[in-house]
C-alpha positions as CSV (number, residue, x, y, z in Angstrom):
1,M,-0.1,0.1,0.2
2,S,1.6,3.4,-1.2
3,L,0.3,6.5,0.5
4,V,2.1,8.4,-2.4
5,T,-0.4,10.4,-4.3
6,D,2.0,12.5,-6.5
7,P,5.0,10.3,-7.9
8,D,6.3,13.0,-9.8
9,A,6.7,15.2,-7.1
10,C,8.9,12.8,-5.6
11,A,11.5,12.4,-8.3
12,F,15.1,11.9,-7.5
13,E,18.3,10.2,-8.3
14,L,19.9,7.5,-6.9
15,Y,23.8,7.0,-7.0
16,R,26.2,4.7,-5.3
17,D,29.9,4.5,-4.7
18,N,32.2,1.4,-4.8
19,W,30.9,0.8,-1.0
20,G,27.1,0.7,-1.8
21,I,26.8,3.9,0.2
22,P,23.8,6.0,-1.5
23,H,23.9,9.3,-2.7
24,L,20.8,10.9,-3.4
25,R,19.9,14.1,-5.4
26,A,16.5,15.7,-5.8
27,D,15.0,18.9,-6.9
28,D,14.0,20.2,-3.3
29,A,14.1,19.1,0.3
30,L,10.7,17.4,0.4
31,A,11.6,15.2,-2.6
32,L,14.7,14.8,-1.2
33,A,13.2,13.3,2.2
34,Y,10.9,11.1,0.4
35,A,14.1,9.7,-1.3
36,Q,16.0,9.5,2.0
37,G,13.0,7.3,3.2
38,R,12.4,4.9,0.2
39,V,16.2,4.1,-0.2
40,T,16.4,3.3,3.3
41,A,13.4,1.3,2.9
42,L,14.8,-0.8,-0.1
43,D,18.3,-1.1,1.6
44,R,17.1,-1.7,5.2
45,A,13.5,-3.2,5.3
46,W,13.9,-5.8,7.9
47,Q,15.8,-3.1,10.4
48,L,13.2,-0.3,9.9
49,E,10.3,-2.8,10.3
50,V,11.9,-4.5,13.5
51,E,12.4,-0.9,15.0
52,R,8.7,0.3,14.3
53,H,7.5,-3.0,16.2
54,R,10.0,-2.3,18.9
55,A,9.0,1.4,19.2
56,Q,5.2,0.2,19.1
57,G,5.6,-2.8,21.5
58,S,4.9,-5.2,19.2
59,S,8.1,-7.1,18.1
60,A,7.1,-10.3,20.1
61,S,4.4,-10.9,17.5
62,F,6.9,-12.1,15.0
63,L,10.1,-12.3,16.9
64,G,8.9,-14.5,20.1
65,A,8.6,-14.5,23.8
66,D,12.3,-13.2,24.4
67,C,10.6,-9.7,23.2
68,V,7.9,-9.8,25.7
69,P,10.0,-7.8,28.5
70,W,11.0,-5.0,25.9
71,D,7.6,-4.9,24.5
72,R,6.0,-4.4,28.2
73,F,8.4,-1.7,29.0
74,A,7.4,0.1,25.4
75,R,3.8,0.0,26.1
76,Q,4.0,1.0,29.7
77,S,6.5,3.8,29.0
78,R,3.8,5.1,26.2
79,I,6.7,5.5,23.6
80,G,4.3,5.3,20.9
81,D,1.9,7.6,22.7
82,T,4.5,10.0,23.1
83,A,5.6,10.1,19.6
84,R,2.1,10.8,18.5
85,R,1.8,13.6,21.0
86,C,5.2,15.0,20.1
87,Y,4.4,14.8,16.0
88,E,0.8,16.5,16.5
89,A,2.7,19.3,18.4
90,L,5.2,19.5,15.7
91,D,2.4,19.7,13.0
92,A,0.7,22.6,14.8
93,D,4.0,24.5,15.6
94,D,6.1,23.8,12.7
95,P,4.3,22.6,9.7
96,E,7.2,22.4,7.5
97,T,9.1,20.1,9.5
98,A,6.3,18.1,9.9
99,A,5.6,18.0,6.2
100,W,9.3,17.0,5.9
101,V,8.8,13.9,8.2
102,R,5.9,13.1,6.1
103,A,7.6,13.1,3.0
104,Y,10.3,10.7,4.5
105,V,7.2,8.3,5.6
106,R,5.9,8.7,2.2
107,G,9.3,7.3,0.8
108,V,9.4,4.4,3.2
109,N,6.1,3.2,2.5
110,D,6.8,3.1,-1.2
111,G,10.0,1.3,-0.6
112,L,9.0,-1.2,1.9
113,A,7.5,-3.8,-0.6
114,A,10.6,-3.8,-2.8
115,G,13.1,-3.8,0.3
116,A,11.0,-6.7,1.8
117,A,11.2,-9.0,-1.4
118,R,15.2,-8.6,-1.2
119,D,15.0,-10.3,2.6
120,A,14.3,-13.6,3.5
121,R,13.8,-13.1,6.9
122,F,10.2,-11.6,6.3
123,A,9.2,-14.9,5.1
124,R,10.8,-16.9,7.4
125,T,9.1,-14.9,10.5
126,G,5.6,-14.6,8.4
127,L,6.1,-10.7,8.9
128,T,4.3,-8.5,6.2
129,P,5.2,-4.8,6.2
130,A,2.6,-2.3,7.2
131,P,2.2,1.2,6.0
132,W,4.0,3.8,8.5
133,E,2.4,6.5,10.2
134,P,4.1,10.1,10.5
135,W,4.7,10.0,14.0
136,I,6.7,6.7,13.5
137,P,10.1,7.9,13.0
138,L,9.4,10.2,16.3
139,A,8.7,6.8,17.9
140,I,12.0,5.1,16.6
141,W,13.9,8.1,18.1
142,T,12.2,7.8,21.5
143,A,12.8,3.9,21.7
144,T,16.4,4.3,20.5
145,H,17.2,7.1,23.2
146,I,14.6,6.5,26.1
147,L,17.5,4.4,28.1
148,F,20.2,6.9,27.1
149,A,20.1,8.6,30.6
150,G,20.3,5.5,32.3
151,F,17.5,5.9,34.5
152,A,17.7,2.3,35.6
153,T,20.6,3.1,37.4
154,K,18.9,4.7,39.9
155,L,17.4,1.3,40.9
156,W,20.8,-0.1,41.2
157,R,22.2,3.0,43.6
158,E,19.0,2.3,45.7
159,R,19.8,-1.4,46.0
160,V,23.3,-0.4,47.0
161,A,22.1,2.3,49.5
162,R,20.2,-0.5,51.3
163,A,22.8,-2.7,51.4
164,L,25.8,-0.6,51.9
165,G,24.8,2.6,53.4
166,E,23.5,5.8,52.2
167,D,27.2,6.9,51.6
168,A,27.8,4.2,49.3
169,V,25.1,5.3,46.8
170,T,27.2,5.9,44.2
171,L,30.0,3.7,45.0
172,F,29.9,1.9,41.6
173,A,29.9,5.2,39.2
174,T,31.6,4.5,36.3
175,D,30.8,3.8,32.6
176,G,28.7,0.8,33.5
177,P,26.3,-1.4,31.1
178,G,24.8,1.7,29.6
179,T,23.7,1.9,26.1
180,A,26.1,4.3,24.7
181,G,28.9,6.5,24.9
182,S,31.5,7.9,22.4
183,N,34.8,9.6,21.9
184,G,35.0,12.7,20.0
185,W,37.7,15.0,19.0
186,L,38.1,18.7,17.5
187,V,41.7,19.7,16.1
188,P,41.7,23.5,15.1
189,G,43.2,24.6,11.8
190,D,46.7,25.6,13.6
191,R,47.3,21.9,14.2
192,T,46.4,20.4,10.9
193,T,48.4,20.2,7.6
194,S,45.5,22.1,5.6
195,G,45.1,24.9,8.0
196,A,41.4,23.8,8.5
197,A,39.9,22.2,11.6
198,I,39.4,18.5,11.6
199,I,36.5,16.8,13.8
200,A,36.8,13.1,14.1
201,G,35.3,10.3,16.6
202,D,33.5,7.4,17.0
203,P,30.0,6.6,18.8
204,H,29.9,3.6,20.9
205,R,26.8,1.6,21.0
206,F,25.7,-1.8,21.1
207,I,26.8,-3.0,17.8
208,E,23.4,-4.3,15.5
209,D,23.2,-6.3,12.5
210,P,22.2,-4.2,10.7
211,G,24.2,-1.3,11.9
212,V,22.7,1.4,13.9
213,Y,24.1,4.3,11.4
214,Q,23.5,4.6,7.6
215,Q,26.3,6.2,5.8
216,I,24.2,8.3,3.3
217,R,24.6,11.6,1.4
218,L,21.6,14.1,0.7
219,S,21.7,16.6,-2.1
220,C,19.3,19.2,-3.3
221,P,19.7,22.7,-4.5
222,E,19.3,24.2,-1.0
223,Y,21.8,22.1,0.4
224,D,24.5,19.0,-0.1
225,V,25.0,17.2,3.0
226,L,26.7,13.8,4.0
227,G,27.0,12.1,7.0
228,L,25.3,9.0,9.3
229,A,21.6,8.9,10.0
230,V,19.7,6.8,12.0
231,P,17.8,4.4,10.1
232,G,14.0,5.2,10.2
233,V,14.7,9.2,10.8
234,P,15.2,11.6,8.4
235,G,18.0,13.7,8.0
236,L,21.5,13.3,9.9
237,A,21.1,13.7,13.2
238,H,24.1,12.9,15.2
239,F,27.4,13.3,12.3
240,G,27.1,15.6,9.4
241,H,29.4,17.5,6.9
242,T,27.7,20.5,4.6
243,G,30.8,21.2,2.6
244,T,31.4,24.2,4.7
245,A,30.4,23.3,8.4
246,A,30.3,20.0,9.7
247,W,29.2,18.7,13.4
248,A,29.5,15.6,15.7
249,I,28.4,14.6,19.1
250,T,28.7,12.2,22.3
251,N,26.3,11.2,25.1
252,A,26.6,14.2,27.7
253,M,26.1,11.4,30.4
254,A,23.3,14.3,31.7
255,D,20.8,12.8,33.9
256,Y,17.2,14.3,32.9
257,Q,14.9,11.5,33.6
258,D,13.3,10.8,37.3
259,L,11.8,8.1,39.0
260,Y,9.1,8.7,41.2
261,T,7.7,6.2,44.2
262,E,4.2,6.4,43.9
263,Q,1.4,5.3,46.6
264,L,-1.6,4.4,44.9
265,R,-5.2,3.5,46.4
266,G,-8.4,2.2,44.7
267,E,-8.9,0.1,41.5
268,G,-10.2,0.0,38.0
269,P,-11.5,3.6,37.2
270,G,-11.3,4.8,40.9
271,L,-7.3,4.1,40.6
272,E,-5.6,7.3,42.5
273,A,-2.3,8.4,43.2
274,L,-1.1,10.6,46.0
275,G,0.3,13.7,44.8
276,P,2.2,16.7,46.6
277,D,0.6,18.1,49.7
278,G,-1.6,15.1,50.0
279,V,-3.8,15.7,47.2
280,W,-5.1,12.4,45.8
281,E,-5.3,12.4,41.8
282,A,-6.7,10.2,39.1
283,V,-4.7,7.8,37.5
284,A,-5.1,6.8,33.8
285,R,-5.6,3.1,33.2
286,H,-6.3,0.9,30.4
287,T,-5.0,-2.6,29.1
288,E,-3.0,-3.7,25.8
289,I,-2.3,-6.9,24.3
290,I,0.8,-8.1,23.4
291,T,0.6,-10.8,20.8
292,V,3.5,-13.5,21.1
293,A,4.4,-15.7,17.9
294,G,5.7,-19.3,18.4
295,R,6.3,-22.5,16.0
296,A,5.0,-25.8,15.8
297,G,7.3,-28.7,16.5
298,G,10.6,-28.7,17.8
299,E,12.6,-25.7,16.6
300,G,11.9,-23.5,19.9
301,S,10.5,-20.0,19.7
302,V,11.2,-17.3,17.0
303,G,12.9,-15.5,19.6
304,S,15.4,-18.1,20.6
305,P,18.9,-18.2,19.0
306,D,18.4,-21.9,18.0
307,A,15.2,-21.2,16.0
308,A,15.9,-17.7,15.1
309,G,19.3,-18.6,13.3
310,A,18.0,-22.1,11.9
311,R,17.9,-21.9,7.9
312,D,15.3,-24.7,7.8
313,V,12.4,-23.0,9.6
314,E,9.1,-23.1,8.5
315,V,7.9,-19.8,6.9
316,A,4.2,-19.7,8.8
317,V,4.3,-18.7,12.3
318,E,1.8,-21.6,13.6
319,L,1.2,-20.7,17.3
320,E,0.2,-17.5,19.0
321,A,-0.2,-16.4,22.7
322,E,-1.5,-13.2,24.1
323,V,-0.1,-11.1,27.1
324,E,-2.2,-8.5,28.9
325,V,-0.4,-5.5,29.8
326,E,-1.6,-3.1,32.6
327,V,-0.9,0.6,31.3
328,L,-0.9,3.2,34.3
329,E,0.0,6.8,34.3
330,T,0.1,9.3,37.0
331,A,0.5,13.1,36.9
332,R,4.3,12.3,37.1
333,G,4.4,10.1,34.1
334,P,3.9,6.4,32.9
335,V,4.0,3.8,35.5
336,I,7.0,1.4,34.5
337,V,7.5,-0.6,37.6
338,N,4.4,-2.1,39.3
339,E,4.9,-5.2,41.1
340,G,6.2,-6.7,44.6
341,G,4.0,-3.8,46.5
342,R,6.3,-0.9,44.7
343,T,5.0,1.3,41.9
344,L,7.5,3.5,40.0
345,S,6.7,6.1,37.4
346,L,8.9,7.6,34.8
347,R,9.1,11.2,34.3
348,Y,11.2,12.0,31.2
349,P,11.3,15.3,28.9
350,P,9.5,14.6,25.8
351,R,6.5,13.3,27.3
352,V,6.6,16.5,29.4
353,R,7.4,18.9,26.6
354,R,5.9,17.3,23.7
355,D,9.0,17.9,21.8
356,L,11.6,15.6,20.6
357,G,13.6,18.3,18.9
358,F,12.9,17.4,15.5
359,A,13.0,21.0,14.5
360,A,16.8,20.8,14.8
361,L,16.9,18.4,11.7
362,P,16.3,19.9,8.7
363,A,17.9,23.2,10.1
364,L,21.2,21.1,10.6
365,L,21.2,20.3,7.0
366,R,20.9,23.9,5.8
367,A,24.0,25.0,8.1
368,R,26.5,26.8,6.3
369,T,28.5,27.9,9.4
370,V,29.2,27.2,13.1
371,A,26.5,29.7,13.9
372,D,24.0,28.1,11.8
373,I,24.7,24.8,13.6
374,D,24.6,26.6,16.9
375,R,21.1,28.2,16.6
376,A,19.8,24.4,15.0
377,L,20.8,22.8,18.1
378,D,18.9,25.4,20.4
379,H,15.9,23.2,19.2
380,W,17.6,20.1,20.2
381,A,15.8,18.2,22.9
382,E,16.5,14.3,23.2
383,P,19.0,13.0,24.1
384,V,21.2,15.3,25.7
385,N,24.7,15.4,23.8
386,V,27.8,17.2,23.8
387,V,28.7,18.7,20.3
388,H,31.7,19.7,18.6
389,A,31.3,21.8,15.2
390,A,33.5,23.6,12.9
391,D,33.4,25.5,9.7
392,S,35.5,26.3,6.8
393,S,35.9,30.1,7.9
394,G,37.8,28.6,11.2
395,G,34.5,28.9,13.3
396,L,34.6,26.5,16.2
397,L,31.9,25.0,18.6
398,H,31.8,23.0,21.8
399,R,28.5,22.9,23.7
400,V,25.7,20.8,25.4
401,A,22.5,20.4,23.6
402,G,19.3,18.9,25.0
403,A,16.5,19.4,27.5
404,V,17.4,19.0,31.1
405,P,14.9,19.5,34.1
406,L,15.9,21.7,36.9
407,R,14.9,19.8,40.3
408,D,16.4,18.7,43.7
409,N,19.7,16.8,43.7
410,A,18.1,13.8,44.9
411,N,16.1,13.4,41.7
412,R,19.2,12.6,40.0
413,L,20.3,9.6,42.3
414,R,17.3,7.1,42.8
415,P,13.7,7.4,43.0
416,V,11.8,9.9,44.7
417,P,8.5,10.2,46.8
418,A,5.9,11.3,44.2
419,W,4.2,13.2,47.1
420,D,6.6,15.5,47.9
421,R,6.6,18.7,46.2
422,R,10.3,19.3,46.4
423,H,11.0,16.7,43.9
424,A,8.8,18.5,41.1
425,W,10.3,19.9,38.1
426,Q,11.1,23.8,37.9
427,G,11.9,24.5,34.8
428,W,15.0,23.8,32.3
429,A,18.4,24.0,32.9
430,E,20.7,26.2,30.9
431,T,22.9,24.0,28.5
432,P,26.8,25.0,28.9
433,A,29.1,26.3,26.0
434,E,32.7,26.8,26.3
435,P,35.6,28.1,23.9
436,V,37.8,25.5,22.0
437,Q,41.2,26.0,23.4
438,G,43.9,23.9,21.6
439,F,42.3,20.5,21.3
440,A,38.7,20.0,22.1
441,V,37.9,16.5,23.6
442,M,34.8,14.8,24.4
443,A,34.4,11.0,25.7
444,N,31.7,10.9,28.2
445,A,34.0,12.1,31.1
446,R,33.5,14.8,33.5
447,G,33.9,18.1,31.7
448,I,31.3,20.7,30.0
449,A,28.5,18.7,31.2
450,S,29.4,17.7,34.4
451,P,26.6,20.3,36.1
452,L,24.1,18.3,34.5
453,G,25.0,14.6,35.5
454,V,25.9,12.4,38.0
455,E,28.1,9.2,36.6
456,F,30.5,9.8,33.8
457,A,33.2,7.8,32.1
458,P,36.5,7.5,33.7
459,P,38.7,10.0,32.1
460,H,41.2,7.5,30.6
461,R,39.6,7.6,27.2
462,A,39.7,11.8,26.8
463,N,43.0,11.7,28.8
464,R,44.9,9.3,25.9
465,I,43.2,11.1,23.2
466,R,44.6,14.2,24.1
467,E,47.9,12.9,24.7
468,L,47.9,11.6,21.5
469,L,46.7,14.8,19.6
470,S,49.4,16.6,21.4
471,G,51.9,14.5,19.8
472,S,51.9,16.3,16.6
473,A,50.9,19.7,15.2
474,D,50.2,18.9,11.5
475,W,47.4,16.5,11.6
476,S,45.5,15.1,8.4
477,P,42.6,13.2,8.1
478,K,44.4,9.8,7.2
479,A,46.4,10.3,10.4
480,M,43.2,9.9,12.6
481,A,43.3,6.2,12.0
482,A,46.0,6.0,14.7
483,V,44.2,7.9,17.3
484,H,40.6,5.6,16.6
485,G,42.7,2.5,16.9
486,D,44.5,3.3,20.1
487,T,44.4,0.4,22.6
488,Y,46.3,1.7,25.5
489,L,44.4,0.6,28.8
490,A,45.2,3.3,31.5
491,S,42.8,1.6,33.8
492,A,45.0,-1.4,34.4
493,G,47.2,0.5,36.7
494,P,45.1,0.3,40.1
495,L,44.7,-3.4,39.5
496,L,48.5,-4.0,38.3
497,A,49.7,-1.7,41.6
498,L,47.8,-4.2,44.1
499,L,50.1,-6.9,42.6
500,P,51.8,-8.4,45.6
501,A,55.4,-8.8,46.5
502,P,57.0,-12.0,44.8
503,D,57.9,-13.2,48.4
504,G,55.7,-16.2,49.2
505,L,54.3,-16.5,45.8
506,S,54.3,-19.7,43.9
507,P,56.7,-19.7,41.2
508,A,54.0,-19.8,38.6
509,A,52.4,-16.7,40.3
510,A,55.8,-15.0,40.5
511,A,56.1,-15.6,36.9
512,L,52.7,-14.5,36.1
513,R,53.3,-11.1,38.3
514,A,56.6,-10.4,36.3
515,R,54.9,-11.0,33.2
516,L,51.7,-8.4,33.9
517,L,54.2,-5.6,35.4
518,A,56.3,-5.9,31.8
519,W,53.0,-5.6,29.7
520,D,52.9,-2.6,27.9
521,R,49.3,-2.0,28.7
522,H,48.0,-2.3,25.3
523,M,45.0,-4.4,24.5
524,A,46.4,-5.1,20.9
525,A,44.6,-7.7,18.9
526,D,47.8,-9.6,18.6
527,S,48.8,-9.4,22.2
528,T,48.7,-12.6,24.6
529,D,49.8,-10.4,27.4
530,A,46.3,-8.7,27.0
531,T,44.7,-12.0,27.1
532,V,46.6,-12.9,30.1
533,F,45.5,-9.7,32.0
534,S,41.8,-10.3,31.2
535,A,41.9,-13.6,32.6
536,F,43.5,-11.9,35.8
537,R,41.1,-9.3,35.7
538,T,38.3,-12.0,35.5
539,A,39.5,-13.8,38.2
540,T,39.7,-10.5,40.4
541,V,36.3,-9.6,39.9
542,R,34.5,-13.0,40.5
543,R,36.5,-13.1,43.8
544,L,35.3,-9.5,44.9
545,A,31.8,-10.3,43.9
546,A,31.9,-13.6,45.9
547,D,33.3,-11.4,48.9
548,P,30.6,-11.3,52.1
549,V,30.5,-7.4,52.1
550,F,28.9,-7.8,48.9
551,A,26.3,-10.5,49.8
552,D,23.0,-8.2,49.8
553,L,23.8,-7.1,46.3
554,A,24.5,-10.7,44.9
555,G,21.1,-12.0,44.3
556,A,19.3,-12.5,41.1
557,P,17.7,-9.0,40.2
558,T,13.9,-8.6,40.7
559,G,11.4,-6.5,39.0
560,P,10.8,-5.9,35.2
561,E,13.3,-8.0,33.2
562,V,14.0,-4.9,31.0
563,F,16.2,-3.1,33.8
564,H,18.1,-6.4,34.8
565,P,21.4,-5.8,32.8
566,W,21.7,-2.8,35.1
567,L,21.2,-4.7,38.6
568,Y,23.7,-7.7,38.2
569,L,26.7,-7.5,40.6
570,V,29.5,-8.9,38.4
571,P,29.1,-6.7,35.7
572,R,28.9,-3.7,38.2
573,I,31.9,-5.0,39.8
574,G,33.9,-5.2,36.5
575,Y,33.1,-1.8,34.9
576,A,33.9,0.1,38.6
577,L,36.7,-2.2,39.4
578,E,39.3,0.5,39.4
579,G,37.3,2.8,41.7
580,L,36.4,-0.5,43.9
581,L,40.2,-0.8,44.5
582,T,40.8,2.3,45.7
583,T,37.9,3.6,47.6
584,S,37.8,4.1,51.2
585,L,34.0,3.4,51.7
586,L,34.4,-0.5,51.9
587,P,37.0,-1.1,54.9
588,G,36.0,-4.7,55.3
589,L,37.1,-5.6,51.9
590,D,40.5,-7.0,51.8
591,R,41.4,-6.3,48.4
592,A,45.0,-7.3,48.6
593,A,43.8,-10.7,49.9
594,H,41.6,-11.1,46.6
595,V,44.2,-9.7,44.4
596,R,46.7,-12.3,45.4
597,A,44.3,-15.3,45.2
598,A,43.4,-14.1,41.8
599,L,46.8,-14.2,40.4
600,E,47.5,-17.4,42.2
601,E,44.2,-18.6,40.4
602,T,45.3,-17.3,37.1
603,A,48.8,-19.0,37.4
604,A,47.5,-22.6,38.2
605,A,45.0,-22.1,35.5
606,G,48.1,-22.0,33.1
607,A,48.6,-18.3,31.7
608,P,47.0,-18.6,28.2
609,D,49.1,-18.1,25.2
610,T,46.5,-16.9,22.9
611,P,46.4,-13.6,20.9
612,W,43.5,-11.2,22.9
613,A,41.5,-11.2,19.1
614,Q,40.9,-14.7,19.6
615,V,39.0,-14.3,22.7
616,H,37.9,-10.8,22.2
617,R,35.6,-11.3,19.4
618,L,32.5,-9.1,18.1
619,A,29.2,-10.3,19.3
620,P,26.6,-8.2,18.0
621,W,22.8,-8.2,18.6
622,S,20.4,-9.3,15.9
623,A,16.9,-9.8,15.8
624,L,17.0,-13.0,14.1
625,P,20.5,-14.1,14.9
626,D,22.6,-16.5,12.6
627,P,24.3,-19.1,14.6
628,E,26.6,-19.8,11.8
629,A,27.9,-16.2,11.1
630,E,31.5,-15.6,11.9
631,W,32.6,-12.5,13.3
632,P,36.0,-10.7,13.7
633,G,38.4,-10.5,16.8
634,L,39.4,-7.1,17.8
635,G,41.8,-5.2,19.9
636,G,41.0,-2.7,22.6
637,D,38.9,-2.9,25.4
638,H,36.3,-0.6,27.4
639,D,38.5,2.0,28.5
640,C,40.8,2.2,25.5
641,V,40.1,4.7,22.8
642,N,39.2,1.8,20.5
643,A,36.5,0.9,22.9
644,T,35.4,-2.6,22.2
645,S,33.7,-3.5,25.4
646,C,33.7,-6.5,27.1
647,V,32.1,-7.1,30.4
648,P,34.9,-7.8,32.8
649,G,34.2,-10.8,35.0
650,F,31.6,-12.3,32.6
651,T,32.9,-12.4,29.0
652,D,35.6,-11.2,26.7
653,L,33.1,-10.9,23.8
654,A,32.4,-7.4,22.7
655,A,28.8,-6.4,22.0
656,R,29.5,-2.7,22.2
657,A,32.2,-0.9,20.3
658,S,32.3,1.9,17.7
659,A,29.0,2.1,15.9
660,A,30.6,4.3,13.4
661,R,34.1,6.2,12.9
662,Y,34.2,9.5,11.0
663,V,36.7,12.0,10.1
664,W,35.2,15.3,8.9
665,D,37.8,17.4,6.8
666,L,36.7,21.1,6.7
667,A,39.4,22.1,4.0
668,R,38.4,19.6,1.6
669,R,35.3,17.6,2.4
670,E,36.9,14.8,-0.2
671,D,39.4,14.2,1.9
672,S,37.0,13.0,4.8
673,L,36.9,9.6,6.0
674,W,34.3,7.2,7.7
675,A,33.4,3.4,8.3
676,V,30.8,1.4,9.8
677,P,30.8,-2.1,11.4
678,L,29.3,-4.0,8.6
679,G,28.3,-2.5,5.2
680,A,25.9,-0.1,3.5
681,D,23.4,-2.7,3.0
682,G,21.1,-4.2,5.5
683,V,20.3,-7.5,3.6
684,P,22.3,-10.5,4.8
685,G,24.2,-12.1,1.6
686,A,23.9,-8.7,-0.3
687,P,27.4,-7.6,-1.7
688,H,27.7,-4.7,0.5
689,H,26.4,-6.2,3.8
690,R,29.5,-7.0,5.5
691,D,32.0,-5.5,3.2
692,Q,33.4,-2.9,5.4
693,L,33.8,-5.3,8.4
694,P,37.3,-6.2,8.0
695,L,38.5,-2.6,7.7
696,W,36.3,-1.6,10.5
697,A,38.0,-4.5,12.7
698,R,41.2,-3.0,12.0
699,C,40.4,0.8,12.8
700,D,40.6,1.5,9.0
701,L,38.4,3.8,7.0
702,V,36.5,4.4,3.7
703,P,37.1,7.2,1.5
704,V,34.2,9.8,1.2
705,V,33.5,10.2,-2.2
706,T,31.9,13.7,-3.4
707,D,32.6,13.5,-7.3
708,W,29.3,12.8,-8.8
709,A,31.1,11.4,-11.6
710,R,32.8,8.7,-9.4
711,L,29.4,7.3,-8.8
712,T,27.2,4.8,-10.2
713,K,23.9,5.8,-11.1
714,E,21.0,3.2,-10.5
715,P,17.3,3.2,-11.0
716,A,15.6,5.2,-8.4
């Protein structure tokens, strides 16, 4: 079913480079938005439909029972309803941007059938594409970012406070199992070979197949922009180069979502929640049904890895079940926890403001200078980012963009009582900006966004990037690959500092100690010492987790499953290991004894003589995983610039890494570089599905092509 009424008004030209990256050209911005939607649907129909269903809380209808926890959260947090409200407000307040979004959606609808015909996963799951409504891109944006601010960490902090006391509430503060981080750096023109600025970096996310970023170029008489798009969302929100200006973002690590403890009474239509000043307020309530797909026979559910990856699965979905979900909303926001005698509501800015900041997206495409980018970002709302921007005239920008509420500091730490007026929101914070002096680096550490957050990444990545950049005054785009690929692990220091003296150690442990101290601390792909260090770190983490001081945190998480990744003890200790080894808040924790025992344990097991890349392999997420897929080994680690994140103490596999790499040259855009983990095409087996993977694994980059004569024209 097509929603296009005037195909001629949406005419465009499609070109591709040697990597299959689409370059689109149209007569106006609306036709170009249509083209972006249509080509994205042709290349990534499966990904678009998975993201649409996830945003609507209906992914279990074709992926099976494993998706029910997310679908329940999506329904209860009102992702779809929030997107509808934001779209309605956008249509009323900014009809031009709303029309631009609709043009993109028309393109998606016109391309879905052809895109689905290319991808066997539709037939395998029995999924039939359905027409998108105009608010779907806003829903995908909301679903993609709703966990970015890490409100689930407040559940963990509350658990820590109960187990270890109020002083320990931020004991595990570090770059934990969140969904995103990034590196980014801006090199001014006085330190480059060309005399113009260079912006480079890489967003860190869970790696997905297909990839979460789409390389694309959008050209019309009004602008000609290339960058990294979020599939399902028009424009180039996070990373773009207009020819004379460029921008890039990282997660600001701001805290802008709150959890409220609610007190309820009554039932059915008479359900009420206690609000400020002792006033009982009506609670909106309804139920929704999640349809859950299954399969007959012995293959298991569609959502299980065994069934999902099987090549001989029958096409038809033969079994279905239904799960009823109660959806509640108080005056604070949607209720996302309501079990075990506890009720928590979530208050988040897009639902309060009815604004996702989409007005910034077309404005960024039209930007010609840093001032244009700065004005566009004044409309930014969600998520809260740190931004670098530069232009060909020497303009530089380093600022925060997004909506952060003003409220009591306690709101940032843990759930707060809904009936206490001091926890109400009191307006919106000013977003900081600062001049660029020397190099500007953003790597989720404390810095420009410090007033807006609680937990930040350790400073190691940011410090290492500054150290590397300071080593030269004539940087070029190609030289940036050395920064992207750096594997020095500064966070190894505190653990190695606790290695015991050799006296009293077994001969094997003494030899292992000497080997670790001689190690250069690089988690290089071919390093066997890196593998040995990881084994020693794993043993240390597990011994700490078994210490009685953490006994009250060691149990299985309770509450909604979607929050469980934030609540497991071993990963929390693994990510916070550096701080836990040096804090004074745990006087009963004998760190030296645990480190000594871990050293002996690792030595007794036999130090593995295996290159790091053999055990540190990419493990991407896929809605329908292929068990026969082979993924490369990687260098790096979670605190390296090459931030290929394993979970210390749990696994050496890397699920989170650079979701893209980019180098924007403001002297000559054609000298810019980029790469994504897989490729430009989202269809398994297609020539450009994984053709960038070997380059990405080595931290190499693909040249940006801007000359239309070097591109291949395809039927549009």
